C-alpha positions in Angstrom: -30.7 21.3 242.8 -29.9 24.9 243.7 -28.2 27.8 241.9 -25.3 30.0 242.9 -27.7 32.2 244.9 -29.0 29.1 246.8 -32.5 29.1 245.4 -34.2 25.9 244.3 -34.4 25.5 240.6 -37.6 24.1 239.4 -37.1 20.8 237.7 -39.0 20.0 234.6 -42.3 18.2 235.4 -42.7 14.7 234.4 -44.8 14.2 231.2 -48.0 13.0 233.2 -47.8 16.0 235.5 -47.4 18.3 232.5 -50.3 16.7 230.9 -52.5 17.0 234.1 -51.6 20.7 234.5 -52.7 21.1 230.7 -56.1 19.4 231.4 -56.7 21.4 234.5 -56.1 24.6 232.5 -58.5 23.3 229.9 -61.2 22.6 232.6 -60.9 26.1 233.8 -61.4 27.6 230.2 -64.3 25.4 229.4 -65.1 22.9 226.9 -65.9 25.2 224.0 -64.7 28.9 223.7 -67.4 29.7 221.0 -70.2 28.5 223.3 -68.9 30.7 226.1 -68.7 33.6 223.8 -72.3 32.9 222.8 -73.3 33.0 226.3 -71.5 36.2 227.0 -73.3 37.7 223.8 -76.4 37.0 225.5 -75.4 38.6 228.6 -74.9 35.4 230.6 -72.1 34.1 232.7 -70.4 30.8 232.7 -70.9 28.5 235.9 -67.4 29.4 237.0 -67.8 33.0 236.6 -71.1 33.0 238.6 -69.4 31.0 241.5 -66.5 33.6 241.2 -68.9 36.5 241.7 -70.6 34.8 244.8 -67.4 33.6 246.6 -64.8 35.6 248.5 -61.8 35.8 246.0 -59.5 32.9 246.1 -61.7 30.8 248.4 -63.2 28.3 245.8 -62.2 24.6 246.2 -63.6 22.5 243.4 -64.8 19.0 243.9 -63.8 16.6 241.1 -63.2 18.9 238.2 -62.1 16.1 235.9 -65.3 14.2 236.4 -66.9 13.0 233.1 -70.2 11.5 232.3 -70.3 7.6 231.0 -73.5 8.0 228.9 -73.9 6.3 225.5 -76.2 6.7 222.7 -77.4 9.9 221.0 -73.5 10.7 220.2 -73.0 11.4 224.0 -70.1 9.1 223.9 -68.1 11.6 221.6 -69.0 14.7 223.9 -67.6 14.0 227.3 -66.6 17.6 228.7 -64.8 17.8 232.1 -67.3 18.5 235.0 -70.0 17.6 232.5 -71.5 21.1 232.9 -71.8 21.1 236.7 -69.3 22.8 238.9 -69.2 21.9 242.6 -67.4 22.6 245.5 -66.9 25.0 248.7 -65.8 28.4 249.5 -66.6 31.4 251.6 -69.1 34.3 251.5 -68.0 37.1 253.7 -65.9 34.6 255.6 -68.4 31.9 256.1 -68.2 28.6 254.5 -70.7 27.6 252.1 -70.9 24.8 249.6 -72.0 25.6 245.9 -72.7 24.1 242.5 -73.8 25.7 239.2 -74.9 24.2 236.0 -73.4 25.5 232.9 -75.2 26.0 229.6 
């Protein structure tokens, strides 16, 4: 589909893709904004923030950001955050490829 100026018009995303985009945004925000604020109050950064400081801007490629644990017992089945507190991937530091991981609080 195009407009009178011959530019493509973005079609609405199907429901599944819209949901996936929302989940990916949730992953980037972290599972609990209050916990993130508590960390910041202690002068600590999240795993993503630490990785962002280490790597060259825009170079991070995360591996399996939608991964969740399958543990049961002790109420763990009710708490299944994406990435399960571990952020992994690769990027560059001063142009050199590196592989990184960081544990979140």
